[in-house]
C-alpha positions as CSV (number, residue, x, y, z in Angstrom):
1,M,-27.8,-1.4,-11.5
2,R,-26.6,-0.5,-7.8
3,F,-25.8,-4.3,-7.7
4,L,-23.7,-4.1,-11.0
5,F,-22.0,-0.8,-10.0
6,V,-21.1,-2.2,-6.4
7,L,-19.4,-5.2,-8.0
8,I,-17.4,-2.9,-10.4
9,L,-16.4,-0.9,-7.5
10,L,-15.1,-4.0,-5.7
11,A,-13.3,-5.4,-8.4
12,G,-11.4,-1.5,-9.1
13,T,-10.5,-2.3,-5.4
14,G,-9.0,-5.5,-5.5
15,I,-7.3,-4.1,-9.0
16,G,-6.1,-1.2,-8.1
17,L,-5.3,-1.3,-4.4
18,L,-5.4,-5.3,-3.0
19,Y,-3.6,-6.8,-5.9
20,P,-0.6,-4.4,-5.7
21,W,-0.3,-4.5,-2.1
22,A,-0.3,-8.1,-1.9
23,M,2.1,-8.5,-4.8
24,T,4.3,-6.2,-2.9
25,N,4.0,-7.5,0.4
26,F,3.4,-11.5,-0.2
27,S,4.5,-12.6,-3.4
28,G,7.9,-14.2,-3.6
29,R,9.5,-15.9,-0.4
30,E,11.6,-13.7,2.3
31,I,15.4,-13.7,2.5
32,G,15.5,-12.2,5.9
33,T,15.1,-9.1,7.7
34,W,17.6,-6.9,8.8
35,R,18.3,-3.8,11.6
36,V,19.8,-1.3,10.1
37,Y,19.6,1.6,11.8
38,E,18.7,1.0,16.2
39,Q,19.9,4.3,18.6
40,G,20.7,7.2,16.1
41,R,23.2,4.8,14.2
42,F,23.1,3.4,10.5
43,K,25.2,0.8,9.7
44,P,25.3,-1.1,6.2
45,L,24.3,-4.1,5.3
46,T,26.0,-6.8,3.9
47,V,23.8,-9.8,2.4
48,S,25.3,-12.6,0.0
49,L,22.4,-13.2,-2.5
50,A,22.6,-16.4,-5.0
51,G,21.3,-16.0,-8.7
52,R,18.2,-18.2,-8.3
53,D,17.0,-15.6,-5.7
54,A,16.4,-13.2,-9.0
55,P,14.6,-11.2,-9.0
56,V,14.8,-9.3,-5.4
57,R,12.1,-7.1,-3.8
58,V,14.0,-4.4,-1.4
59,L,11.6,-3.0,1.5
60,V,12.0,-0.7,4.2
61,D,10.1,-0.6,7.5
62,L,10.5,2.3,9.1
63,T,9.4,2.2,13.2
64,A,8.7,5.7,14.1
65,R,6.4,7.4,16.7
66,A,4.1,8.8,14.6
67,E,0.2,8.1,13.0
68,R,1.2,8.9,9.6
69,I,4.4,10.1,8.3
70,V,4.3,14.0,7.0
71,S,7.6,14.3,4.4
72,Q,5.7,16.9,2.3
73,Q,7.3,15.4,-0.7
74,R,10.9,15.3,0.8
75,T,13.0,12.0,1.1
76,V,12.6,10.5,4.5
77,L,15.5,7.8,3.8
78,T,17.9,7.1,1.1
79,L,19.1,3.7,0.2
80,T,21.8,1.9,-2.1
81,A,22.8,-1.6,-3.9
82,A,26.4,-2.2,-4.7
83,S,27.8,-5.1,-5.8
84,N,31.4,-5.8,-6.9
85,G,31.8,-2.1,-6.8
86,R,28.9,-1.3,-9.2
87,T,25.7,0.1,-7.8
88,V,22.3,-2.2,-8.9
89,L,20.0,-0.6,-7.2
90,A,19.6,3.4,-5.7
91,S,16.1,4.8,-4.5
92,T,14.6,7.6,-2.4
93,L,11.6,6.7,-0.1
94,Q,9.2,8.9,1.1
95,F,6.8,6.9,3.1
96,N,4.0,9.3,3.2
97,H,1.7,7.3,1.0
98,V,1.2,4.2,3.7
99,D,-2.5,4.8,5.0
100,N,-1.9,1.5,7.4
101,P,0.8,1.0,9.2
102,R,1.1,-1.8,11.3
103,Q,1.3,-1.6,15.1
104,V,4.2,-2.5,17.3
105,S,2.4,-3.2,20.5
106,P,-0.9,-2.6,21.9
107,Q,1.6,-1.1,24.7
108,L,3.8,1.3,23.1
109,P,2.8,4.4,19.9
110,D,4.9,3.5,17.7
111,K,4.4,2.5,14.1
112,I,5.9,0.4,11.5
113,F,5.5,2.4,8.0
114,R,6.8,0.1,5.1
115,D,8.0,1.7,1.6
116,E,9.5,0.2,-1.0
117,A,12.8,0.4,-2.4
118,G,12.5,-1.4,-5.8
119,V,14.0,-4.7,-7.3
120,I,16.7,-5.7,-7.9
121,A,15.9,-8.0,-11.3
122,S,19.0,-9.2,-12.4
123,V,21.2,-11.3,-9.2
124,N,24.8,-12.5,-9.5
125,S,25.9,-14.6,-6.9
126,G,27.9,-12.9,-4.2
127,P,27.9,-10.4,-1.7
128,Y,25.5,-7.3,-2.0
129,T,26.3,-4.2,0.2
130,F,23.3,-2.4,1.3
131,T,23.8,1.4,2.7
132,V,20.4,3.4,4.4
133,G,20.6,6.9,5.2
134,P,18.9,10.1,6.3
135,G,17.3,12.0,3.7
136,D,16.4,15.9,3.8
137,A,12.8,15.7,5.4
138,E,13.1,17.0,8.9
139,D,11.5,16.2,12.5
140,I,10.8,12.5,11.5
141,P,10.7,10.1,14.9
142,M,12.8,7.9,13.6
143,R,13.0,4.6,15.9
144,A,14.6,1.6,14.0
145,V,14.8,1.1,10.4
146,D,14.6,-2.5,9.0
147,L,15.6,-4.0,5.6
148,V,13.6,-6.8,4.1
149,L,14.4,-8.7,1.1
150,R,12.3,-10.7,-0.9
151,S,13.4,-12.9,-3.7
152,G,11.4,-14.7,-6.4
153,V,9.1,-11.7,-6.5
154,G,6.0,-11.2,-8.9
155,E,6.0,-7.8,-11.1
156,T,3.0,-5.7,-10.6
157,D,1.3,-4.6,-13.6
158,R,1.7,-0.6,-14.0
159,R,-1.6,-0.8,-15.8
160,A,-3.0,-2.0,-12.5
161,R,-3.7,0.7,-10.2
162,P,-4.8,3.3,-12.9
163,V,-7.2,0.7,-14.3
164,G,-8.4,-0.3,-10.8
165,I,-8.5,3.9,-10.0
166,S,-10.6,4.3,-13.3
167,L,-13.0,1.0,-12.1
168,M,-13.7,2.3,-8.5
169,A,-14.6,5.4,-9.5
170,V,-17.2,4.1,-11.8
171,G,-18.5,2.5,-9.7
172,L,-19.1,5.2,-7.1
173,I,-20.4,7.4,-9.7
174,G,-22.8,4.6,-10.9
175,F,-23.4,3.8,-7.1
176,L,-24.3,7.1,-6.5
177,L,-26.5,8.4,-9.4
178,T,-28.9,5.3,-8.7
179,L,-29.1,6.4,-5.2
180,R,-30.2,9.7,-6.7
181,S,-32.3,8.7,-9.1
182,R,-34.4,6.6,-6.7
183,G,-35.1,9.4,-4.4
184,G,-36.7,11.1,-6.9
185,R,-39.3,8.7,-8.0
186,P,-43.0,9.3,-7.3
187,D,-44.8,7.0,-4.9
188,N,-46.3,3.9,-6.3
189,P,-49.9,4.3,-5.2
190,N,-50.2,1.0,-4.6
191,S,-48.1,1.0,-1.9
192,Q,-50.7,2.9,0.1
193,P,-53.4,1.2,2.2
194,P,-56.9,0.8,0.9
195,P,-59.6,3.5,1.7
196,P,-61.5,2.1,4.5
197,R,-64.9,1.2,3.2
198,W,-67.1,2.0,6.3
199,G,-66.9,4.5,9.4
200,R,-65.4,8.1,9.5
201,G,-63.5,8.5,6.3
202,A,-65.6,6.1,4.1
203,K,-65.6,6.7,0.4
């Protein structure tokens, strides 16, 4: 039973954590990465997209001098994407769910935190303007902000995360119960060495 619960726990981890992460970061192909904030200044970015790029996932990499982002549920960055004067994507980014940021360099304390701004499902060929700006979160030691676009991305099944978390809970609870039940079992009499047949202590 213990092995079964371990398998359930691993399956839940794969479905609830690894699958959404892989779909976000690796599905499709990367169109490009652009610096939109540096030396205290934000700058809008215009990128030409083609209809064959759809759907396009919009990711934002925040480089900050911090171990984690504590935004207290406030907005760290805002992002809008527009084409032909029409807003096609508007998003607020908090970055507070990023548990394993990437390290810029072993010699630098800066870390790179990634958050998803959203997906542009339908793309009309032409220029798209992306505007990134500050939110209302304070004391975020931002060094740089990069915009990452990926085309032809797969959609993450929204049911995956809750199903995966449920399986992880079942697997973990079941595994702990097997440990507890095993600890309460009486000793097996056959596991004790036989008594000596002669000498002191013989029966």
